[in-house]
C-alpha positions in Angstrom: 48.2 15.9 -45.6 47.3 19.3 -44.6 49.0 22.3 -42.1 47.5 20.7 -38.6 48.8 17.1 -39.9 51.9 18.7 -40.1 51.8 20.6 -36.6 51.2 17.2 -35.4 53.8 15.8 -36.9 56.5 18.3 -36.0 55.4 18.6 -32.9 55.2 14.3 -32.0 51.5 14.4 -30.9 50.9 11.4 -33.5 52.9 8.0 -33.7 54.1 8.8 -37.5 57.8 9.5 -37.3 58.7 12.4 -38.3 62.0 11.8 -40.1 59.7 9.6 -42.1 58.5 12.6 -43.5 60.0 15.6 -42.8 63.8 17.2 -41.6 64.2 20.0 -40.6 65.9 23.0 -42.5 70.1 23.3 -41.9 69.5 26.9 -42.4 69.6 29.2 -39.7 68.6 32.5 -41.0 67.3 35.5 -39.4 63.9 35.0 -41.0 60.6 32.5 -40.6 60.5 30.8 -37.6 62.9 27.8 -36.4 60.8 24.9 -37.6 61.1 25.4 -41.2 61.6 22.3 -42.8 63.9 21.4 -45.8 62.5 22.0 -49.2 63.9 18.8 -51.3 64.9 19.4 -54.9 61.9 18.4 -56.9 64.2 17.7 -59.8 65.7 14.9 -57.9 63.3 13.6 -55.7 61.0 11.1 -56.2 58.2 12.3 -53.8 58.3 15.9 -55.3 54.4 15.6 -56.2 53.4 14.2 -52.6 51.4 16.1 -49.9 54.1 16.2 -47.6 56.3 18.0 -49.7 53.2 19.9 -51.1 52.9 21.2 -47.5 56.2 22.3 -46.7 56.1 25.7 -48.6 53.0 26.8 -46.8 54.4 25.8 -43.1 57.4 27.5 -43.9 55.7 31.0 -44.7 53.6 30.4 -41.2 54.5 32.7 -38.3 56.7 31.6 -35.2 53.3 32.4 -33.2 51.3 29.8 -35.3 54.0 27.1 -35.6 54.8 27.0 -31.8 51.6 27.0 -30.6 51.0 25.1 -27.5 48.0 23.0 -28.4 46.4 22.2 -31.6 43.1 24.0 -30.6 45.1 27.5 -30.5 46.9 26.4 -33.9 43.1 25.9 -35.7 42.3 29.5 -34.5 45.8 31.4 -35.3 45.7 29.3 -38.7 41.7 30.7 -39.6 43.6 34.3 -39.8 45.9 33.1 -41.9 45.6 34.5 -45.9 46.7 31.3 -47.9 45.5 33.4 -51.1 49.5 33.1 -52.5 48.7 29.2 -52.5 45.7 29.3 -54.3 46.7 31.5 -57.1 50.0 31.2 -57.4 51.1 35.1 -55.7 54.2 35.5 -54.0 
């Protein structure tokens, strides 16, 4: 699973049910976007290493303008401008 697939699932553009892989975060803080996904506790989650869980941290770091893109083409275009070095090298 990648961020494009995650976008399609979150926005209901594919037949995969959102609830079968994700849930929205109950925390409604002032930082980040309104489509933040809940990150399960990896100590108790048997799915901690599966792809849907691993994509959550990347998804939650995206800007509101990206996750709220009106279509997949715009999402891909905006995604190309994102620096993912933190994910590749472990930098925060």
